[in-house]
PDB file with one MODEL, atoms N, CA, C and O in Angstrom:
MODEL        1
ATOM      1  N   UNK A   1     -11.891   0.659 -37.630  1.00  0.00           N
ATOM      2  CA  UNK A   1     -10.998  -0.327 -37.116  1.00  0.00           C
ATOM      3  C   UNK A   1     -11.892  -1.926 -37.177  1.00  0.00           C
ATOM      4  O   UNK A   1     -11.241  -2.954 -37.358  1.00  0.00           O
ATOM      5  N   UNK A   2     -12.823  -1.958 -37.072  1.00  0.00           N
ATOM      6  CA  UNK A   2     -13.785  -3.187 -37.098  1.00  0.00           C
ATOM      7  C   UNK A   2     -13.731  -3.673 -38.552  1.00  0.00           C
ATOM      8  O   UNK A   2     -13.788  -4.881 -38.781  1.00  0.00           O
ATOM      9  N   UNK A   3     -13.625  -2.810 -39.507  1.00  0.00           N
ATOM     10  CA  UNK A   3     -13.744  -3.334 -41.025  1.00  0.00           C
ATOM     11  C   UNK A   3     -12.220  -3.830 -41.550  1.00  0.00           C
ATOM     12  O   UNK A   3     -12.019  -4.670 -42.426  1.00  0.00           O
ATOM     13  N   UNK A   4     -11.284  -3.153 -40.848  1.00  0.00           N
ATOM     14  CA  UNK A   4      -9.946  -3.523 -41.213  1.00  0.00           C
ATOM     15  C   UNK A   4      -9.250  -4.816 -40.552  1.00  0.00           C
ATOM     16  O   UNK A   4      -8.469  -5.595 -41.098  1.00  0.00           O
ATOM     17  N   UNK A   5      -9.710  -4.838 -39.305  1.00  0.00           N
ATOM     18  CA  UNK A   5      -8.967  -5.932 -38.370  1.00  0.00           C
ATOM     19  C   UNK A   5     -10.000  -7.152 -38.300  1.00  0.00           C
ATOM     20  O   UNK A   5      -9.524  -8.286 -38.245  1.00  0.00           O
ATOM     21  N   UNK A   6     -10.991  -7.031 -38.301  1.00  0.00           N
ATOM     22  CA  UNK A   6     -12.030  -8.222 -38.390  1.00  0.00           C
ATOM     23  C   UNK A   6     -11.759  -8.980 -37.226  1.00  0.00           C
ATOM     24  O   UNK A   6     -12.045  -8.401 -36.178  1.00  0.00           O
ATOM     25  N   UNK A   7     -11.250 -10.199 -37.119  1.00  0.00           N
ATOM     26  CA  UNK A   7     -11.090 -10.877 -36.157  1.00  0.00           C
ATOM     27  C   UNK A   7      -9.863 -10.596 -35.085  1.00  0.00           C
ATOM     28  O   UNK A   7      -9.776 -11.017 -33.931  1.00  0.00           O
ATOM     29  N   UNK A   8      -8.907  -9.725 -35.842  1.00  0.00           N
ATOM     30  CA  UNK A   8      -7.788  -9.074 -35.244  1.00  0.00           C
ATOM     31  C   UNK A   8      -8.220  -8.131 -34.173  1.00  0.00           C
ATOM     32  O   UNK A   8      -7.485  -7.846 -33.228  1.00  0.00           O
ATOM     33  N   UNK A   9      -9.469  -7.629 -34.336  1.00  0.00           N
ATOM     34  CA  UNK A   9     -10.030  -6.557 -33.353  1.00  0.00           C
ATOM     35  C   UNK A   9     -10.107  -7.244 -31.880  1.00  0.00           C
ATOM     36  O   UNK A   9      -9.765  -6.643 -30.861  1.00  0.00           O
ATOM     37  N   UNK A  10     -10.588  -8.548 -31.895  1.00  0.00           N
ATOM     38  CA  UNK A  10     -10.981  -9.293 -30.700  1.00  0.00           C
ATOM     39  C   UNK A  10      -9.471  -9.604 -30.052  1.00  0.00           C
ATOM     40  O   UNK A  10      -9.314  -9.537 -28.833  1.00  0.00           O
ATOM     41  N   UNK A  11      -8.505  -9.908 -30.841  1.00  0.00           N
ATOM     42  CA  UNK A  11      -7.175 -10.142 -30.326  1.00  0.00           C
ATOM     43  C   UNK A  11      -6.690  -8.858 -29.814  1.00  0.00           C
ATOM     44  O   UNK A  11      -6.037  -8.896 -28.771  1.00  0.00           O
ATOM     45  N   UNK A  12      -6.925  -7.608 -30.435  1.00  0.00           N
ATOM     46  CA  UNK A  12      -6.593  -6.394 -29.896  1.00  0.00           C
ATOM     47  C   UNK A  12      -7.079  -5.972 -28.560  1.00  0.00           C
ATOM     48  O   UNK A  12      -6.326  -5.338 -27.822  1.00  0.00           O
ATOM     49  N   UNK A  13      -8.335  -6.293 -28.181  1.00  0.00           N
ATOM     50  CA  UNK A  13      -8.973  -6.158 -27.036  1.00  0.00           C
ATOM     51  C   UNK A  13      -8.526  -7.304 -26.083  1.00  0.00           C
ATOM     52  O   UNK A  13      -8.473  -7.044 -24.881  1.00  0.00           O
ATOM     53  N   UNK A  14      -8.256  -8.333 -26.444  1.00  0.00           N
ATOM     54  CA  UNK A  14      -7.753  -9.502 -25.528  1.00  0.00           C
ATOM     55  C   UNK A  14      -6.255  -9.025 -25.075  1.00  0.00           C
ATOM     56  O   UNK A  14      -5.909  -9.144 -23.899  1.00  0.00           O
ATOM     57  N   UNK A  15      -5.406  -8.493 -26.043  1.00  0.00           N
ATOM     58  CA  UNK A  15      -4.218  -8.106 -25.512  1.00  0.00           C
ATOM     59  C   UNK A  15      -4.294  -7.102 -24.415  1.00  0.00           C
ATOM     60  O   UNK A  15      -3.517  -7.276 -23.477  1.00  0.00           O
ATOM     61  N   UNK A  16      -5.190  -5.965 -24.371  1.00  0.00           N
ATOM     62  CA  UNK A  16      -5.232  -5.037 -23.359  1.00  0.00           C
ATOM     63  C   UNK A  16      -5.871  -5.678 -21.989  1.00  0.00           C
ATOM     64  O   UNK A  16      -5.503  -5.310 -20.873  1.00  0.00           O
ATOM     65  N   UNK A  17      -6.726  -6.532 -22.175  1.00  0.00           N
ATOM     66  CA  UNK A  17      -7.174  -7.290 -21.085  1.00  0.00           C
ATOM     67  C   UNK A  17      -6.005  -8.045 -20.357  1.00  0.00           C
ATOM     68  O   UNK A  17      -5.912  -8.013 -19.130  1.00  0.00           O
ATOM     69  N   UNK A  18      -5.244  -8.629 -21.036  1.00  0.00           N
ATOM     70  CA  UNK A  18      -4.086  -9.308 -20.490  1.00  0.00           C
ATOM     71  C   UNK A  18      -3.251  -8.110 -19.806  1.00  0.00           C
ATOM     72  O   UNK A  18      -2.830  -8.227 -18.656  1.00  0.00           O
ATOM     73  N   UNK A  19      -3.071  -7.140 -20.453  1.00  0.00           N
ATOM     74  CA  UNK A  19      -2.121  -6.186 -19.882  1.00  0.00           C
ATOM     75  C   UNK A  19      -2.608  -5.505 -18.443  1.00  0.00           C
ATOM     76  O   UNK A  19      -1.886  -5.234 -17.483  1.00  0.00           O
ATOM     77  N   UNK A  20      -4.016  -5.310 -18.573  1.00  0.00           N
ATOM     78  CA  UNK A  20      -4.749  -4.805 -17.534  1.00  0.00           C
ATOM     79  C   UNK A  20      -4.720  -5.876 -16.133  1.00  0.00           C
ATOM     80  O   UNK A  20      -4.582  -5.478 -14.977  1.00  0.00           O
ATOM     81  N   UNK A  21      -4.871  -7.189 -16.514  1.00  0.00           N
ATOM     82  CA  UNK A  21      -4.818  -8.084 -15.499  1.00  0.00           C
ATOM     83  C   UNK A  21      -3.449  -8.216 -14.865  1.00  0.00           C
ATOM     84  O   UNK A  21      -3.357  -8.428 -13.655  1.00  0.00           O
ATOM     85  N   UNK A  22      -2.279  -8.087 -15.713  1.00  0.00           N
ATOM     86  CA  UNK A  22      -1.064  -8.142 -15.046  1.00  0.00           C
ATOM     87  C   UNK A  22      -0.727  -6.875 -14.201  1.00  0.00           C
ATOM     88  O   UNK A  22       0.029  -6.919 -13.230  1.00  0.00           O
ATOM     89  N   UNK A  23      -1.274  -5.872 -14.594  1.00  0.00           N
ATOM     90  CA  UNK A  23      -1.143  -4.609 -13.828  1.00  0.00           C
ATOM     91  C   UNK A  23      -1.844  -4.842 -12.557  1.00  0.00           C
ATOM     92  O   UNK A  23      -1.266  -4.467 -11.537  1.00  0.00           O
ATOM     93  N   UNK A  24      -3.001  -5.405 -12.452  1.00  0.00           N
ATOM     94  CA  UNK A  24      -3.699  -5.476 -11.214  1.00  0.00           C
ATOM     95  C   UNK A  24      -3.079  -6.461 -10.319  1.00  0.00           C
ATOM     96  O   UNK A  24      -2.957  -6.203  -9.121  1.00  0.00           O
ATOM     97  N   UNK A  25      -2.618  -7.744 -10.896  1.00  0.00           N
ATOM     98  CA  UNK A  25      -1.918  -8.548 -10.091  1.00  0.00           C
ATOM     99  C   UNK A  25      -0.610  -8.116  -9.355  1.00  0.00           C
ATOM    100  O   UNK A  25      -0.386  -8.420  -8.183  1.00  0.00           O
ATOM    101  N   UNK A  26       0.169  -7.440 -10.075  1.00  0.00           N
ATOM    102  CA  UNK A  26       1.462  -6.826  -9.538  1.00  0.00           C
ATOM    103  C   UNK A  26       1.592  -5.511  -8.838  1.00  0.00           C
ATOM    104  O   UNK A  26       2.523  -5.177  -8.105  1.00  0.00           O
ATOM    105  N   UNK A  27       0.488  -4.777  -9.173  1.00  0.00           N
ATOM    106  CA  UNK A  27       0.664  -3.253  -8.604  1.00  0.00           C
ATOM    107  C   UNK A  27      -0.440  -2.899  -7.825  1.00  0.00           C
ATOM    108  O   UNK A  27      -0.452  -1.781  -7.309  1.00  0.00           O
ATOM    109  N   UNK A  28      -1.427  -3.722  -7.647  1.00  0.00           N
ATOM    110  CA  UNK A  28      -2.467  -3.315  -6.540  1.00  0.00           C
ATOM    111  C   UNK A  28      -2.478  -4.314  -5.432  1.00  0.00           C
ATOM    112  O   UNK A  28      -2.825  -5.456  -5.730  1.00  0.00           O
ATOM    113  N   UNK A  29      -2.161  -4.064  -4.246  1.00  0.00           N
ATOM    114  CA  UNK A  29      -2.183  -5.050  -3.025  1.00  0.00           C
ATOM    115  C   UNK A  29      -3.611  -5.349  -2.664  1.00  0.00           C
ATOM    116  O   UNK A  29      -4.520  -4.552  -2.894  1.00  0.00           O
ATOM    117  N   UNK A  30      -3.767  -6.409  -2.147  1.00  0.00           N
ATOM    118  CA  UNK A  30      -4.916  -6.951  -1.488  1.00  0.00           C
ATOM    119  C   UNK A  30      -5.319  -6.294  -0.536  1.00  0.00           C
ATOM    120  O   UNK A  30      -4.558  -6.285   0.432  1.00  0.00           O
ATOM    121  N   UNK A  31      -6.503  -5.576  -0.423  1.00  0.00           N
ATOM    122  CA  UNK A  31      -7.073  -4.794   0.816  1.00  0.00           C
ATOM    123  C   UNK A  31      -8.178  -5.258   1.369  1.00  0.00           C
ATOM    124  O   UNK A  31      -8.897  -4.477   1.993  1.00  0.00           O
ATOM    125  N   UNK A  32      -8.514  -6.588   1.245  1.00  0.00           N
ATOM    126  CA  UNK A  32      -9.606  -7.275   1.738  1.00  0.00           C
ATOM    127  C   UNK A  32      -9.411  -7.314   3.515  1.00  0.00           C
ATOM    128  O   UNK A  32      -8.346  -7.714   3.985  1.00  0.00           O
ATOM    129  N   UNK A  33     -10.519  -6.872   4.390  1.00  0.00           N
ATOM    130  CA  UNK A  33     -10.523  -6.817   5.646  1.00  0.00           C
ATOM    131  C   UNK A  33      -9.546  -6.037   6.406  1.00  0.00           C
ATOM    132  O   UNK A  33      -9.232  -6.288   7.570  1.00  0.00           O
ATOM    133  N   UNK A  34      -9.021  -4.963   5.613  1.00  0.00           N
ATOM    134  CA  UNK A  34      -7.928  -4.111   6.264  1.00  0.00           C
ATOM    135  C   UNK A  34      -8.709  -2.739   6.471  1.00  0.00           C
ATOM    136  O   UNK A  34      -9.268  -2.217   5.506  1.00  0.00           O
ATOM    137  N   UNK A  35      -8.744  -2.200   7.642  1.00  0.00           N
ATOM    138  CA  UNK A  35      -9.326  -0.951   7.907  1.00  0.00           C
ATOM    139  C   UNK A  35      -8.638  -0.069   7.260  1.00  0.00           C
ATOM    140  O   UNK A  35      -7.471  -0.244   6.910  1.00  0.00           O
ATOM    141  N   UNK A  36      -9.488   1.228   6.989  1.00  0.00           N
ATOM    142  CA  UNK A  36      -9.000   2.311   6.128  1.00  0.00           C
ATOM    143  C   UNK A  36      -7.697   2.998   6.916  1.00  0.00           C
ATOM    144  O   UNK A  36      -6.774   3.515   6.288  1.00  0.00           O
ATOM    145  N   UNK A  37      -7.743   2.934   8.393  1.00  0.00           N
ATOM    146  CA  UNK A  37      -6.729   3.519   9.022  1.00  0.00           C
ATOM    147  C   UNK A  37      -5.252   2.922   8.723  1.00  0.00           C
ATOM    148  O   UNK A  37      -4.227   3.598   8.811  1.00  0.00           O
ATOM    149  N   UNK A  38      -5.299   1.528   8.351  1.00  0.00           N
ATOM    150  CA  UNK A  38      -4.098   0.988   7.959  1.00  0.00           C
ATOM    151  C   UNK A  38      -3.718   0.809   6.689  1.00  0.00           C
ATOM    152  O   UNK A  38      -2.782   0.074   6.373  1.00  0.00           O
ATOM    153  N   UNK A  39      -4.481   1.529   5.808  1.00  0.00           N
ATOM    154  CA  UNK A  39      -3.934   1.454   4.334  1.00  0.00           C
ATOM    155  C   UNK A  39      -2.772   2.036   4.074  1.00  0.00           C
ATOM    156  O   UNK A  39      -2.200   1.600   3.075  1.00  0.00           O
ATOM    157  N   UNK A  40      -2.162   3.018   4.751  1.00  0.00           N
ATOM    158  CA  UNK A  40      -0.950   3.781   4.562  1.00  0.00           C
ATOM    159  C   UNK A  40       0.035   2.585   4.877  1.00  0.00           C
ATOM    160  O   UNK A  40       1.000   2.554   4.114  1.00  0.00           O
ATOM    161  N   UNK A  41       0.002   1.709   5.729  1.00  0.00           N
ATOM    162  CA  UNK A  41       0.962   0.698   6.062  1.00  0.00           C
ATOM    163  C   UNK A  41       0.956  -0.363   4.883  1.00  0.00           C
ATOM    164  O   UNK A  41       2.016  -0.901   4.563  1.00  0.00           O
ATOM    165  N   UNK A  42      -0.252  -0.672   4.224  1.00  0.00           N
ATOM    166  CA  UNK A  42      -0.046  -1.319   2.993  1.00  0.00           C
ATOM    167  C   UNK A  42       0.663  -0.908   1.686  1.00  0.00           C
ATOM    168  O   UNK A  42       1.300  -1.582   0.876  1.00  0.00           O
ATOM    169  N   UNK A  43       0.350   0.434   1.728  1.00  0.00           N
ATOM    170  CA  UNK A  43       1.113   1.055   0.534  1.00  0.00           C
ATOM    171  C   UNK A  43       2.528   1.062   0.733  1.00  0.00           C
ATOM    172  O   UNK A  43       3.293   0.835  -0.205  1.00  0.00           O
ATOM    173  N   UNK A  44       3.023   1.364   2.166  1.00  0.00           N
ATOM    174  CA  UNK A  44       4.512   1.441   2.457  1.00  0.00           C
ATOM    175  C   UNK A  44       5.134   0.289   2.454  1.00  0.00           C
ATOM    176  O   UNK A  44       6.360   0.299   2.354  1.00  0.00           O
ATOM    177  N   UNK A  45       4.444  -0.917   2.560  1.00  0.00           N
ATOM    178  CA  UNK A  45       5.089  -2.154   2.434  1.00  0.00           C
ATOM    179  C   UNK A  45       5.076  -2.830   1.097  1.00  0.00           C
ATOM    180  O   UNK A  45       5.696  -3.868   0.865  1.00  0.00           O
ATOM    181  N   UNK A  46       4.261  -2.122   0.147  1.00  0.00           N
ATOM    182  CA  UNK A  46       4.353  -2.741  -1.322  1.00  0.00           C
ATOM    183  C   UNK A  46       5.747  -2.528  -1.863  1.00  0.00           C
ATOM    184  O   UNK A  46       6.454  -1.605  -1.459  1.00  0.00           O
ATOM    185  N   UNK A  47       6.122  -3.365  -2.752  1.00  0.00           N
ATOM    186  CA  UNK A  47       7.331  -3.427  -3.221  1.00  0.00           C
ATOM    187  C   UNK A  47       7.700  -2.152  -4.410  1.00  0.00           C
ATOM    188  O   UNK A  47       8.824  -1.690  -4.604  1.00  0.00           O
ATOM    189  N   UNK A  48       6.544  -1.782  -5.059  1.00  0.00           N
ATOM    190  CA  UNK A  48       6.666  -0.675  -6.034  1.00  0.00           C
ATOM    191  C   UNK A  48       6.164   0.669  -5.342  1.00  0.00           C
ATOM    192  O   UNK A  48       6.806   1.705  -5.514  1.00  0.00           O
ATOM    193  N   UNK A  49       5.190   0.650  -4.680  1.00  0.00           N
ATOM    194  CA  UNK A  49       4.388   1.996  -4.317  1.00  0.00           C
ATOM    195  C   UNK A  49       5.175   2.544  -3.094  1.00  0.00           C
ATOM    196  O   UNK A  49       5.055   3.747  -2.861  1.00  0.00           O
ATOM    197  N   UNK A  50       6.077   1.684  -2.178  1.00  0.00           N
ATOM    198  CA  UNK A  50       6.817   2.150  -1.226  1.00  0.00           C
ATOM    199  C   UNK A  50       7.708   3.265  -1.627  1.00  0.00           C
ATOM    200  O   UNK A  50       7.953   4.159  -0.817  1.00  0.00           O
ATOM    201  N   UNK A  51       8.241   3.273  -2.901  1.00  0.00           N
ATOM    202  CA  UNK A  51       9.157   4.249  -3.312  1.00  0.00           C
ATOM    203  C   UNK A  51       8.496   5.738  -3.237  1.00  0.00           C
ATOM    204  O   UNK A  51       9.127   6.755  -2.952  1.00  0.00           O
ATOM    205  N   UNK A  52       7.007   5.670  -3.569  1.00  0.00           N
ATOM    206  CA  UNK A  52       6.524   7.028  -3.624  1.00  0.00           C
ATOM    207  C   UNK A  52       5.712   7.402  -2.314  1.00  0.00           C
ATOM    208  O   UNK A  52       4.936   8.358  -2.317  1.00  0.00           O
ATOM    209  N   UNK A  53       5.902   6.678  -1.285  1.00  0.00           N
ATOM    210  CA  UNK A  53       5.279   6.960   0.039  1.00  0.00           C
ATOM    211  C   UNK A  53       6.171   7.820   0.863  1.00  0.00           C
ATOM    212  O   UNK A  53       7.358   7.522   0.992  1.00  0.00           O
ATOM    213  N   UNK A  54       5.596   8.993   1.493  1.00  0.00           N
ATOM    214  CA  UNK A  54       6.303   9.717   2.406  1.00  0.00           C
ATOM    215  C   UNK A  54       5.768   9.891   3.617  1.00  0.00           C
ATOM    216  O   UNK A  54       4.559   9.683   3.720  1.00  0.00           O
ATOM    217  N   UNK A  55       6.528  10.307   4.801  1.00  0.00           N
ATOM    218  CA  UNK A  55       5.934  10.093   5.973  1.00  0.00           C
ATOM    219  C   UNK A  55       4.734  11.231   6.025  1.00  0.00           C
ATOM    220  O   UNK A  55       4.780  12.355   5.524  1.00  0.00           O
ATOM    221  N   UNK A  56       3.776  10.706   6.681  1.00  0.00           N
ATOM    222  CA  UNK A  56       2.596  11.720   6.860  1.00  0.00           C
ATOM    223  C   UNK A  56       2.460  12.226   8.383  1.00  0.00           C
ATOM    224  O   UNK A  56       2.239  11.521   9.368  1.00  0.00           O
ATOM    225  N   UNK A  57       2.659  13.721   8.333  1.00  0.00           N
ATOM    226  CA  UNK A  57       2.813  14.315   9.624  1.00  0.00           C
ATOM    227  C   UNK A  57       1.227  14.902   9.995  1.00  0.00           C
ATOM    228  O   UNK A  57       0.736  15.880   9.432  1.00  0.00           O
ATOM    229  N   UNK A  58       0.690  14.271  10.825  1.00  0.00           N
ATOM    230  CA  UNK A  58      -0.705  14.627  11.293  1.00  0.00           C
ATOM    231  C   UNK A  58      -0.430  15.745  12.394  1.00  0.00           C
ATOM    232  O   UNK A  58       0.564  15.684  13.117  1.00  0.00           O
ATOM    233  N   UNK A  59      -1.460  16.869  12.487  1.00  0.00           N
ATOM    234  CA  UNK A  59      -1.135  17.754  13.434  1.00  0.00           C
ATOM    235  C   UNK A  59      -1.098  17.308  14.871  1.00  0.00           C
ATOM    236  O   UNK A  59      -0.478  18.002  15.675  1.00  0.00           O
ATOM    237  N   UNK A  60      -1.730  16.169  15.279  1.00  0.00           N
ATOM    238  CA  UNK A  60      -1.730  15.636  16.690  1.00  0.00           C
ATOM    239  C   UNK A  60      -0.610  14.806  16.838  1.00  0.00           C
ATOM    240  O   UNK A  60      -0.464  14.393  17.989  1.00  0.00           O
ATOM    241  N   UNK A  61       0.291  14.408  15.957  1.00  0.00           N
ATOM    242  CA  UNK A  61       1.561  13.606  16.321  1.00  0.00           C
ATOM    243  C   UNK A  61       2.580  14.190  17.028  1.00  0.00           C
ATOM    244  O   UNK A  61       3.360  13.464  17.645  1.00  0.00           O
ATOM    245  N   UNK A  62       2.712  15.462  17.040  1.00  0.00           N
ATOM    246  CA  UNK A  62       3.750  16.179  18.082  1.00  0.00           C
ATOM    247  C   UNK A  62       3.106  16.128  19.422  1.00  0.00           C
ATOM    248  O   UNK A  62       1.944  15.811  19.677  1.00  0.00           O
ATOM    249  N   UNK A  63       4.152  16.533  20.325  1.00  0.00           N
ATOM    250  CA  UNK A  63       3.600  16.466  21.768  1.00  0.00           C
ATOM    251  C   UNK A  63       3.079  15.358  22.554  1.00  0.00           C
ATOM    252  O   UNK A  63       2.688  15.386  23.721  1.00  0.00           O
ATOM    253  N   UNK A  64       3.144  14.119  21.531  1.00  0.00           N
ATOM    254  CA  UNK A  64       2.540  13.058  22.315  1.00  0.00           C
ATOM    255  C   UNK A  64       0.947  12.672  22.240  1.00  0.00           C
ATOM    256  O   UNK A  64       0.456  11.648  22.715  1.00  0.00           O
ATOM    257  N   UNK A  65       0.351  13.555  21.645  1.00  0.00           N
ATOM    258  CA  UNK A  65      -1.040  13.378  21.384  1.00  0.00           C
ATOM    259  C   UNK A  65      -1.401  12.678  20.270  1.00  0.00           C
ATOM    260  O   UNK A  65      -0.545  12.617  19.388  1.00  0.00           O
ATOM    261  N   UNK A  66      -2.651  12.026  20.041  1.00  0.00           N
ATOM    262  CA  UNK A  66      -2.984  11.265  18.967  1.00  0.00           C
ATOM    263  C   UNK A  66      -3.886  11.973  17.975  1.00  0.00           C
ATOM    264  O   UNK A  66      -4.112  13.172  18.137  1.00  0.00           O
ATOM    265  N   UNK A  67      -4.342  11.400  17.097  1.00  0.00           N
ATOM    266  CA  UNK A  67      -5.365  11.788  16.171  1.00  0.00           C
ATOM    267  C   UNK A  67      -6.445  10.819  16.070  1.00  0.00           C
ATOM    268  O   UNK A  67      -6.174   9.649  15.798  1.00  0.00           O
ATOM    269  N   UNK A  68      -7.597  11.182  16.256  1.00  0.00           N
ATOM    270  CA  UNK A  68      -8.859  10.376  16.111  1.00  0.00           C
ATOM    271  C   UNK A  68      -9.832  10.797  15.081  1.00  0.00           C
ATOM    272  O   UNK A  68     -10.150  11.985  15.028  1.00  0.00           O
ATOM    273  N   UNK A  69     -10.283  10.027  14.342  1.00  0.00           N
ATOM    274  CA  UNK A  69     -11.373  10.475  13.449  1.00  0.00           C
ATOM    275  C   UNK A  69     -12.500  11.186  14.097  1.00  0.00           C
ATOM    276  O   UNK A  69     -12.846  10.807  15.216  1.00  0.00           O
ATOM    277  N   UNK A  70     -13.111  12.168  13.525  1.00  0.00           N
ATOM    278  CA  UNK A  70     -14.140  12.797  14.061  1.00  0.00           C
ATOM    279  C   UNK A  70     -15.586  11.909  13.940  1.00  0.00           C
ATOM    280  O   UNK A  70     -15.637  11.050  13.059  1.00  0.00           O
ATOM    281  N   UNK A  71     -16.613  12.090  14.714  1.00  0.00           N
ATOM    282  CA  UNK A  71     -17.935  11.413  14.454  1.00  0.00           C
ATOM    283  C   UNK A  71     -18.253  11.545  13.066  1.00  0.00           C
ATOM    284  O   UNK A  71     -18.081  12.658  12.569  1.00  0.00           O
ATOM    285  N   UNK A  72     -18.740  10.500  12.255  1.00  0.00           N
ATOM    286  CA  UNK A  72     -19.171  10.591  11.048  1.00  0.00           C
ATOM    287  C   UNK A  72     -18.092  10.675   9.869  1.00  0.00           C
ATOM    288  O   UNK A  72     -18.396  10.780   8.681  1.00  0.00           O
ATOM    289  N   UNK A  73     -16.704  10.609  10.403  1.00  0.00           N
ATOM    290  CA  UNK A  73     -15.759  10.578   9.484  1.00  0.00           C
ATOM    291  C   UNK A  73     -15.426  12.028   8.848  1.00  0.00           C
ATOM    292  O   UNK A  73     -14.674  12.207   7.890  1.00  0.00           O
ATOM    293  N   UNK A  74     -16.077  12.959   9.508  1.00  0.00           N
ATOM    294  CA  UNK A  74     -15.639  14.252   8.760  1.00  0.00           C
ATOM    295  C   UNK A  74     -14.656  15.161   9.505  1.00  0.00           C
ATOM    296  O   UNK A  74     -14.788  16.110  10.278  1.00  0.00           O
ATOM    297  N   UNK A  75     -13.564  14.469   8.943  1.00  0.00           N
ATOM    298  CA  UNK A  75     -12.315  15.210   9.448  1.00  0.00           C
ATOM    299  C   UNK A  75     -11.676  14.509  10.877  1.00  0.00           C
ATOM    300  O   UNK A  75     -12.140  13.468  11.342  1.00  0.00           O
ATOM    301  N   UNK A  76     -10.704  15.144  11.401  1.00  0.00           N
ATOM    302  CA  UNK A  76     -10.274  14.575  12.658  1.00  0.00           C
ATOM    303  C   UNK A  76     -10.372  15.372  13.765  1.00  0.00           C
ATOM    304  O   UNK A  76     -10.828  16.513  13.683  1.00  0.00           O
ATOM    305  N   UNK A  77      -9.913  14.789  15.013  1.00  0.00           N
ATOM    306  CA  UNK A  77      -9.841  15.646  16.221  1.00  0.00           C
ATOM    307  C   UNK A  77      -8.536  15.218  17.008  1.00  0.00           C
ATOM    308  O   UNK A  77      -8.081  14.075  16.967  1.00  0.00           O
ATOM    309  N   UNK A  78      -8.049  16.143  17.647  1.00  0.00           N
ATOM    310  CA  UNK A  78      -6.869  15.893  18.522  1.00  0.00           C
ATOM    311  C   UNK A  78      -7.150  15.407  19.801  1.00  0.00           C
ATOM    312  O   UNK A  78      -7.818  16.096  20.571  1.00  0.00           O
ATOM    313  N   UNK A  79      -6.669  14.162  20.170  1.00  0.00           N
ATOM    314  CA  UNK A  79      -7.028  13.595  21.559  1.00  0.00           C
ATOM    315  C   UNK A  79      -5.797  13.683  22.437  1.00  0.00           C
ATOM    316  O   UNK A  79      -5.840  13.287  23.602  1.00  0.00           O
TER     317      UNK A  79
ENDMDL
END
């Protein structure tokens, strides 16, 4: 490819850098200072990814109990 395209090889890679930049800008939401527990909300509010989000039913959401992360983040416990 390098022998045939010569300078065009740099344009080839530049094209893909532009495509990747556009993808990042439009399809990946900003997640700075957002706790991991609220990331579901971010994905549900996004204009594109909200079409693929479904309601997540955690075991503790029935009967009025909540779900809390276990110590060290190794699973969850029902409170």
